[in-house]
Every structure is written in structure tokens, then in C-alpha cells.
N, C-alpha and C positions, 0 to 999 in steps of 0.2 A: 236178477237186478242188473247184471252187466249187460245183458241183451237189451233191457229196457233203456239203459243209458245210451247204448249204441244206436238204438232206434231214434231216440230223442235227438242225438247229435246228427244223425243222418237227415232227419226232418228239418233241422235248422239249416244245415248246409244246402238242402234243396230249396228252402225259402230264400236263402241268401244268394244262390247261384245267379239269378237274373241281375241282381245289383252288382255282383262281382264281375259279371260279363259286361255290364254297362261301364264300369270303371276301367276294365281292360280295353274296351272299345274307345273310351275317352283318352286313355294313355296312348293308344295306337294313333288316334287322330292327331293328338298334340305332337307326337314324334314325327309323323309324316308332314304336318303343317310346318314345323320348325325346319325340317330338312329341305322343304321346298319353298321356304320363305313366304308362306301364305299369311295374309292379313288376318290375324286371329279374331280381332274385334268384328270385322265384317263377316267372317265365317260363322262365328257363334250367333250373330244376329240372323244370318241366313238359316242356320239350323233351327233356331227357335221359330222363325216364321214358317218353316216347312213342317215342323213337328207338332206345333200347338194345335192346329186344326185336327190332325190325326188323333192327338191325345184326347181332345174333347169328344170326338165321335166315338173313339174306342172306349172311353170311360163310361159313356152311356150304354154301349153295346155289351159291356160286362154283364149287365142284368140279363141279357138274352143268352149269352154263352154260359153263364152259371147254370142255367136250366138244362144244359146239354144240347141246346139248339144253336142255330146260327142263321144269320141273315145276310145273303149275298147282294141284296138290293139296296144296301145303305148308300152306295155311291150314287145310284140313279135317284134315290129319294132326296139326297142332298142337292143334286143338280136341279130337280124339279122345284124344290123349296127355294133355292137361290133364285131361279128364274122368276117364280111367282113373287118373291120378295122384292126383286128389282123392279118388276112391273108395278108393284104396289107403291114403291118409292116414286117412280116416274109419274104416277097419278096423284100422289099426295104431297110429295116433297118432305116427308117425315121419316127420319131414321128409326124412331120408335115404332111406327107403323110397319116399316120394313122388318124390324126384328120380330114383332108380334106375328106377322104373316109367315115369316120363315119358320118360326117355332111351331105355329099352329098348323101349317101345311105338313110339316114333318111328322107331327104327332098324329094327324089324321091319316096319313099314309101308313104309319106304324099300326094304328088301331085297325085299319082295314085288313092288314096282313094277319094280325093276331085273331081278330073276330072271325075271319074266313076259316082259319085253322080250327077254331073252337066250334063253330057252327057245323062244319062239314067233317069234323074229326080227322083232319088231314095233318100229316107231319108239318111242322112249321117251315122246314126248308122247301117243301113243295110249293107252299103259297108264296114264299119269297122269290122262288124261281119265276113263278107266274107274274108276280109284281114287277120283277126286273124287266121282263119283256114289255109289260104295260107301261111302265114309267119311261122306258127308253122311247117308246112311241109317243108318249105325252110330251116329252122334251121337244121333239120335232114339231108337234102341233103348237106348242106355246111359242116357239121361235117364229113360226109362220104367222101366227095370230098377231105378233107384235109388229110385223111389216117393217123390220129394220135389217133385212138381209139375213145373214147367218148368225147374228149375235143379238143379245139383249144387253144393254149397258146403261149405267147411270153416270152422271158427271163425276169425274175423279175428285174434284175439289170437295164434293159433298162428304166424302169419307176420309179425306186427308187427315182430319184431326183425330180420328180413331184408328188409323192405320199405323199403329205403334205397337212395339213389343210389350210395353207396359199395359196397354188396354187389353191385348190378347191374353197376357198372363193373368190379368185381373179376372177375366171371364173364366179362364181355366181354373183358377184357384177357387172362385165362388162355386162353380159347378162341381168341382171335385169335393169341396167341403160338404155340399149337400149329399153327394153320393156316398161319401165315407160315413156320414151320420146315419143315413138310412140303411146302408149295407152292413155296417159293422156294429151299430148300436141299437138297431131296431129289429123286430121280428121278421121284417121283410127279407133281409139278407139271410138270416138263419133258415127261413123256410125255403128260399130259393136254393141254397146250398143243399138242403135236405132233398128237395125234388130232383136236383141235378145228380146227387149221389145215388139215390134209389127212388124213382117215382112210385114204385109199387108200395113200398113201406110208407112213403109220404101220403099216398092216397088212403091207406089203411088207418093212418092217424088222424084223418079228417082234413088234411090240407087241400085246399082248392087249387089245383095246378093251373086250371084255365084262368082263374083270377090273377094268379101270380104272373102268368104269361102276358096277360093284358097290361099289368102294371110294368113289367119288364120292358115291353115294347114302347110304352109311353115314355119311360126314362130314356130309352134309346132314341126315341123321336126327339126329345128335348136336346140331346147331344147332337143329333143330326141337324136340327134347326139352328142351334148355336154355331155349328160348323159352317152351315150355309151362310149365315150372317157374316162370319169372319172371312169366309171366302170372297164375299162381295167387297168387303173392305180392303182385302189384299189385291184382288183383281176385279175391278168394276166392270170389265167387259166379259160377259159370260157366253159360252157356246155349248154345243152339244157334247163337247169333250170335257166340260167342267166336272171336276170330282170323279173322273172316269176310273181312277186307280184307288179311290178311297176304300171301296169294299175289300179289296185284297190287302191293302195296307193295314186295315183294322185287324183282319185275321192274323196277319204276320206279326203285328205289334203285340197282340194279346198273347200269342204263343211265345214270342221273344221275351215277353215279360214273365214267363214262367208259369202261366196258367194252363192247366191241362185242357185239351180239346173236349174232354168229356164233361167239363164243368165240375160241379160238386163242391166238396168241403175245401179244396185247395184254391178256390177262386179268390182273387184279391183285386181290389180297385187299383192299387198301385201298378199292377201288371201292365195296364194300358199306357201309363206314363213312362215307366222304365222301358217297355218294349218299343214305344214310338221313338224315344230318344236314341236307343240302340240302333234301330233301323235307319234313322236319319244320319247318325254318325257313320254307319257302314256305307251309306250312299255317298256321303261326302268324301270318305277315304277312297272309294273307287273312282269318284270324280277327279280327285287329285292325281290319280294314276292314269287318267285319261281313258278309262275303260268305257266302252260304249254301253248303252242302255240294255242291250241284249245280254251281254256278259253279266252286267249288274243283276238282272232279273234271274239269271241262272245261279249266281252266287246266293242270292236271297232264297231261292227255291231250295237249294241244297241245304242251307243252314236251317230253313224251316222244317224240312223233312227230318233232319237230324235231331232237332229239338223235340219234334213230335214223337219220334221213335224213342228217345231217351225218356221223355215224360211218360209215355204209355208203358214202357218196359218197367219203370220204377213203380208205377201204380197198378199194374195189371193184377197183382195179387190182392190189392186193396179194393178193387171195384166190385161192388155187390151185384148180384144178378139183377137184371132189369125185367 
């Protein structure tokens, strides 16, 4: 009985660790901001603007990572979707058309990745590596097709009304609510965790892993499409470097949020939000200390490896053979 209570307590502490880490990061940020006399209102607005897009994309990506897979082409997919969406706006002048094109394009790209993996029985990460190269090339083709130099842009006044923290938070809340409902209260989430925990057992119980993979990539595509739309509202001038860091930011955010890289039963939707906020706060702290981007990336990489090691060490005995 005592061992059972200790295990329950340990599990609760593991679940709360990312939230505790976020609170500590917030405390450190406030302490440094006060010491350096930083404008807190402006800083928090900047943090939200930077983190919301990552939150949206990472929340959708949870469905892929839960299965024990990962997609490194999310940033390139988001760039292509944003470019096509901007081109659609320039043709129609409609924000709704731009939103629909962004989401539709991202879903199509995700479906291609998942279907290729299913048809040719390839690991998902192999197809996403191939898609990364293909999408990077497509970005250059789209920019050249537009005949506007090295960028594609829409008029800034067109998105001025929705380039607000309130609108971005609204998009995040609505998408997160849909994801929480489907992931926590429907069989989709339970089956994905089962497949991520042990695909062999899941197959023997009749669960269609390929179908779940396709659904997971569709949900990730929706997140990428919404992220592309929000990117256009935040920066109406798009280039080949748009969303270039999103893919790695999503991976780091999910791990920072306490989700194991192996997926499975400990996958949580809130990991994306907690992790993205923690990562952005860390970036702001380093920025206030005037650390250059190279040092910042080294610090993130070190913390990333540490979190992954601790996560794998704690779960190594609980992972069933695959």
C-alpha cells in the first residue's frame, strides 16, 4: 500500500513538474524585468505574440507525437500555407478565403505525408524528411511565381483589425477546446495513446494505426494552417525564412511541457501551451541579459536534452516492448 501511494505521489509530481517549471520561469522573468526596469505590459504582449503561434501549431502536433512519431516539416508546411494564403488574398481580397486556403493547404500537405507513409509502409519521419526538402523547394517556386522579388506580401491595413492579442487568444482557445474534447473525452485520444504506448498490442486489439495516423496528421494540419493565418496577420510580408524555426520550436515546446518523446499514455494537450510559454519566457530572459541567439540556442538545446533524459529515465521501466 505504501509503495502504491509513493507511486501515485511520484506520478502527480511528474505531471505537475512542467507547470512548476513554468511558474519558476515566470518568477525569474518578473525578477529580472523588475531589476532591469523593463516595461512589463509591453513584454507580456510581446511574449503572447511570440508564443501563441507556436502554441497553436504544437497543440495540433500533439496528435502526431502521441503516436510516437514526429514531423520536422511543420515549419516548411506553415511557410508554404502562408504563402499560398497570401496569394489567395491578393487575388480575392477576402480574409475568409485566405484562412480557408491556409488551413486547406496545410491539411493537404499533412495528408500527403501520412498517406505516403501508409502506402509505402515507411516510418513517418522518413516521409516528413522528404517533405521538408520538397516544401523548401516549393517555397522558392511560389515566391518566383509571384513576381514580387524575394517576398510575398499583403497590405498591412487588411489585417490590422485582427492583429490583436485578443483575436489570437480567441483562435488558440477555440482550437485548444476542440483538441481537448477530442483528445481527452473521445476514443480518438485513448486509441492514439494506446498506439503510442505499444503499437503491437494496439494492432492485436483491432485498432487501425494507419487511420489514426491520418487523423492525427489532419489535426496537425489544422494547427499549421491556423498558425500560417496568424503569421500573416502578425507579419504581412512573407519570405523564404517565414516560420523557419517553427519545427524545432514545436518539438522543444512539447518536451518542455512534460510530454515524453515516445508519446503514449503520458501525452497531454496542455504540454504544448505550457512548453511554448516556458520556452518564450526563457528566450525573453536571455534577451534581457543581452545574450546572442547562438548562446540562446545552446541553452535551449542543453535544457531540451536534460528534460528528454529525465523523461526517458523515469519512463524507461514503464515502456512496453514495441
